[in-house]
C-alpha positions in Angstrom: 0.0 0.0 0.0 1.3 3.4 -1.0 0.2 6.8 0.5 0.9 10.0 -1.4 0.5 13.2 0.7 1.0 16.3 -1.5 0.9 20.1 -1.3 1.5 20.3 2.5 4.0 22.5 4.3 6.4 20.0 5.8 8.3 20.2 9.1 10.8 17.5 9.6 10.6 19.0 12.4 12.6 21.7 10.7 10.5 23.6 8.1 11.4 22.6 4.5 8.5 24.2 2.6 5.8 22.7 0.5 6.6 19.2 -0.4 5.1 15.8 -1.2 5.6 12.6 0.8 5.4 9.1 -0.4 4.8 6.4 2.2 5.4 2.7 1.4 3.9 0.4 4.0 5.3 1.6 7.4 8.2 3.6 5.9 8.7 7.0 4.4 9.9 6.3 0.9 10.5 9.8 -0.5 10.1 13.5 0.4 10.2 16.1 -2.4 8.8 16.5 -5.9 6.6 13.4 -6.7 4.6 13.0 -9.9 1.2 11.4 -9.0 0.9 10.0 -12.5 4.2 8.1 -12.1 2.9 6.7 -8.8 -0.4 5.6 -10.3 1.5 4.0 -13.2 3.1 1.5 -10.8 -0.3 -0.2 -10.5 -0.1 -0.4 -6.7 -3.0 0.6 -4.5 -2.4 4.2 -3.5 -4.2 6.5 -1.0 -3.8 10.2 -2.0 -4.3 13.0 0.4 -4.4 16.7 -0.5 -2.6 18.5 2.3 -3.2 22.0 0.8 -3.6 24.6 3.6 -2.0 22.1 6.1 1.3 21.4 7.8 2.8 17.9 7.9 4.9 17.1 10.9 6.3 14.0 12.7 3.8 12.3 15.1 4.3 13.2 18.7 6.2 11.0 21.2 5.0 10.9 24.8 7.8 9.5 26.9 5.8 9.2 30.1 2.3 7.7 30.4 0.7 5.5 33.1 -0.9 3.4 30.4 -2.7 1.0 32.9 -3.7 3.9 35.1 -2.3 5.6 38.2 -3.8 7.2 41.3 -5.2 5.4 44.2 -3.1 7.3 46.7 -6.2 8.7 48.4 -7.9 5.4 48.6 -9.3 2.8 46.2 -12.0 5.1 44.9 -9.3 7.4 43.5 -7.8 4.7 41.2 -7.7 5.9 37.6 -8.5 3.8 34.5 -6.2 2.8 31.6 -5.4 5.3 28.9 -7.6 4.6 25.9 -6.3 4.5 22.3 -8.7 7.3 21.3 -7.0 9.6 23.9 -3.6 9.0 22.5 -4.5 9.2 18.8 -6.7 12.2 19.4 -3.6 14.0 20.8 -1.5 13.3 17.7 0.7 10.8 19.5 2.1 8.0 17.5 4.7 6.7 20.0 4.1 6.2 23.7 6.1 4.9 26.7 4.3 3.4 29.7 5.4 3.1 33.3 4.2 2.1 36.7 3.5 4.7 39.4 3.4 4.6 43.2 1.1 1.5 43.2 3.3 -1.6 42.5 1.0 -3.8 44.6 -2.2 -3.9 42.5 -0.6 -2.8 39.2 2.0 -5.1 37.6 4.5 -5.0 34.8 2.8 -8.0 33.2 -0.3 -5.9 32.8 1.7 -3.1 31.3 3.3 -5.4 28.8 -0.2 -6.6 27.7 -1.4 -2.9 27.4 1.7 -2.1 25.3 1.1 -5.1 23.0 -2.6 -4.0 22.7 -1.6 -0.5 21.5 0.9 -2.0 19.1 -1.8 -4.3 17.6 -4.0 -1.2 17.2 -1.4 0.6 15.2 0.7 2.7 17.6 4.4 2.2 18.6 4.4 1.5 22.3 7.2 0.8 24.7 7.7 0.7 28.5 10.0 1.0 31.4 10.8 -1.8 33.8 11.0 -1.3 37.5 8.9 1.3 39.3 8.9 3.8 42.1 10.9 1.8 44.7 13.7 -0.7 45.4 13.9 -3.6 44.9 12.7 -3.0 41.4 9.7 -5.0 40.1 10.9 -7.0 37.0 9.5 -9.5 34.6 12.5 -11.9 34.3 14.2 -11.4 37.6 16.6 -8.6 36.8 16.5 -5.2 35.2 19.3 -6.1 32.8 17.4 -9.3 31.6 14.2 -7.4 31.1 16.0 -5.0 28.7 17.8 -7.7 26.8 14.9 -10.2 26.5 11.7 -8.2 26.3 11.4 -6.1 23.1 9.1 -3.4 24.5 11.3 -2.6 27.5 13.6 0.3 26.7 14.6 1.7 30.1 14.1 1.7 33.9 11.6 3.8 35.8 9.9 5.9 36.8 12.0 5.6 40.0 11.2 8.1 42.7 13.7 10.4 44.4 13.2 13.5 46.6 9.7 12.4 47.4 8.0 11.2 50.6 6.8 8.1 48.7 10.3 7.0 47.6 12.2 4.1 49.1 15.0 6.3 50.3 17.7 4.5 48.3 21.4 4.8 49.2 23.7 6.2 46.5 25.2 2.7 46.2 21.8 1.0 45.6 20.8 3.6 43.1 24.1 3.3 41.2 23.5 -0.4 40.9 20.0 0.1 39.5 21.3 2.7 36.9 24.2 0.5 36.0 21.9 -2.5 35.4 19.8 -0.5 33.1 22.8 0.8 31.3 24.2 -2.7 30.9 20.9 -4.0 29.5 20.8 -1.1 27.1 24.2 -1.8 25.8 23.6 -5.5 25.3 20.2 -4.9 23.6 21.0 -1.8 21.6 18.3 0.2 23.5 18.4 3.4 25.5 18.8 1.7 28.9 18.2 5.1 30.6 16.8 5.4 34.1 13.7 7.7 34.2 13.5 9.5 37.5 10.3 10.8 39.1 11.6 13.9 41.0 9.3 14.8 43.9 8.9 18.1 45.9 11.6 17.2 48.4 14.4 19.6 49.3 17.1 17.2 48.2 15.9 17.7 44.6 18.7 16.3 42.2 21.4 16.0 44.8 21.4 12.2 44.7 22.0 12.2 41.0 25.0 14.6 41.5 26.4 12.2 44.0 26.2 9.3 41.5 28.1 11.4 39.0 30.8 12.6 41.3 31.3 9.5 43.6 30.2 6.5 41.5 31.3 7.4 38.0 27.8 6.9 36.6 27.5 8.5 33.2 25.3 11.5 33.2 23.6 10.3 30.0 22.0 7.5 32.0 19.7 10.0 33.8 16.4 11.2 32.5 14.6 13.1 35.3 11.0 14.2 34.9 8.7 16.7 36.8 11.5 19.2 36.8 8.9 22.0 36.8 8.0 21.8 40.5 10.1 24.9 41.5 12.6 27.3 40.2 15.3 25.7 42.4 14.6 22.3 40.9 14.5 23.8 37.4 17.9 25.5 38.0 19.4 22.1 38.9 17.8 20.4 35.9 19.2 23.1 33.6 22.7 22.4 35.0 22.2 18.7 34.5 21.1 19.3 30.9 24.1 21.4 30.2 26.3 18.5 31.2 24.5 16.1 28.8 21.4 14.7 30.4 17.9 14.9 29.0 15.3 16.4 31.3 11.5 16.4 31.1 8.7 18.8 31.9 5.2 17.4 32.5 2.0 19.2 31.5 -0.2 18.1 34.5 -0.6 21.7 35.8 -1.2 23.4 32.4 1.9 25.5 33.1 4.2 24.5 30.2 4.5 28.0 28.9 5.7 29.4 32.2 8.3 26.8 32.8 9.5 26.5 29.2 10.0 30.3 29.3 12.0 30.0 32.5 14.1 27.2 31.0 14.9 29.2 27.9 15.5 32.5 29.8 18.1 30.7 32.0 19.9 29.3 29.0 18.6 25.7 29.3 19.6 23.7 26.2 16.4 23.1 24.3 17.8 20.1 22.5 18.1 18.3 25.8 14.5 18.9 26.9 11.3 16.9 26.4 7.7 17.3 27.3 5.3 14.6 28.6 1.7 14.1 29.6 2.0 12.0 32.8 -1.3 10.4 31.9 -3.2 8.9 33.7 -2.4 10.7 36.9 -5.0 12.8 38.6 -4.7 15.7 36.2 -2.5 14.3 33.4 -3.9 13.5 30.0 -2.7 13.2 26.4 -5.2 16.0 25.5 -3.5 18.3 28.0 -0.1 17.6 26.5 -1.4 18.6 23.0 -3.2 21.7 24.4 -0.1 23.0 26.1 2.1 22.5 23.0 -0.4 24.2 20.8 -0.9 27.0 23.4 2.8 27.8 23.1 2.3 28.8 19.5 -1.2 30.3 19.6 -0.8 32.3 22.8 2.9 32.7 23.7 4.8 33.4 20.5 6.7 30.2 20.1 7.1 28.9 16.5 6.1 25.5 15.4 9.7 24.7 14.5 10.7 25.6 18.1 8.0 23.5 19.8 8.0 20.3 17.7 11.4 19.0 18.7 10.3 18.9 22.3 7.8 16.1 21.5 9.4 14.5 18.4 13.1 14.6 17.8 14.2 15.1 21.4 12.3 12.2 23.0 13.4 10.0 20.1 17.0 10.9 20.9 16.9 10.1 24.6 15.0 6.9 24.1 17.2 5.9 21.1 14.2 5.4 18.9 16.3 5.9 15.7 13.3 5.5 13.3 11.1 8.0 15.2 10.8 11.7 15.7 11.7 12.9 12.2 10.4 12.9 8.7 13.1 11.4 6.5 13.2 8.7 3.9 13.9 5.3 5.5 12.3 6.3 8.8 8.9 5.2 10.2 5.9 6.8 8.6 4.7 8.5 11.8 3.1 11.8 10.9 0.3 14.2 11.7 -1.4 16.6 9.3 -2.7 19.9 10.8 -4.6 22.8 9.5 -2.1 25.6 9.1 -4.3 28.3 10.6 -5.7 26.5 13.6 -3.3 23.6 14.1 -6.3 21.3 14.5 -5.5 17.7 13.8 -6.9 16.4 10.5 -5.1 13.1 9.8 -2.7 10.9 11.7 -0.5 8.1 10.4 1.4 5.7 12.6 3.8 3.3 10.9 2.0 4.2 7.6 -1.4 3.2 9.0 -4.0 5.9 9.1 -5.5 6.1 12.6 -7.3 9.4 12.2 -9.1 10.6 9.1 -10.7 14.0 8.8 -10.5 14.3 12.6 -12.3 11.0 13.2 -10.8 7.8 14.6 -10.3 5.0 12.0 -9.3 2.4 14.6 -11.7 2.3 17.6 -11.1 1.6 21.2 -11.7 -2.0 22.4 -15.4 -2.4 23.1 -17.3 -4.7 25.4 -19.9 -6.7 23.6 -23.4 -6.9 25.1 -24.8 -10.3 26.1 -23.3 -13.1 28.0 
């Protein structure tokens, strides 16, 4: 199956002007001048989409979602449901990474694996972190390293809590071992092997990570802290970590992305080391809120599309070592969204060449419960 998308303004995420794209199966075959008659002459089924008045960009990558739900910290009635396919697709997300939260008693990695596989079967690219908030880490095979080597969907460790009343108060030595196991698994499997840190509101902030760097020779590239937008003090420490080579992440739970991204840029934080995530499904996190905050940067705060896109495309692909993701380029995965130029409303979405959203409507539906018994 071929798909020809023509007359759209293409962002790779860098703007390259009005171009055509030819998709072949799950891959981008060509970007540039493409003669529709030549394509039709091949005699291969071809879907043609006129993207006039639209922009074509990479699909979004959300590096932090509680795909099987989070919450429950205020009692059983506060447990949150799984994230639905429609929520992810409706936000323009084509790649998602799942993790466990505080609750590692009633939520398990095996359930997360099944959810990841379900999303894959429905057309998305889905991955996950092994472990969770606390030590010893919950694993599928017995060790963090083995999970990374033996389970295709596992690409890192986390989210592991530090500077938080809910964390397991690890010693630097214990944490160094965890990060090293993840790094070893990544090296052996060709995956990222990073450790994704939940940074809480505690006064220690990122001090534990600095100790690992200075006293345990843990490579700074192994760290990927999130929730760095809790305070200016934490943001300052995250900026310093990013300058030294780590990727850092801002969540959109509190609808304050513009505020913190502005602070990050004003204090010379390297934008190519920054990502943005939804933290869905926590109490206030959702894929829709991630999209709303990204679009709000452009509509309301003067950011350009070219400045905003890398935060949710190229940058998360880089930290997660998803080498076929996050960019529009021949030979890479055909993950892309088509947006109206004036409003940035989502019109079409393709994930690995499969159309999941057409004219703003879902093509693939959420799993339904059939009536009857």
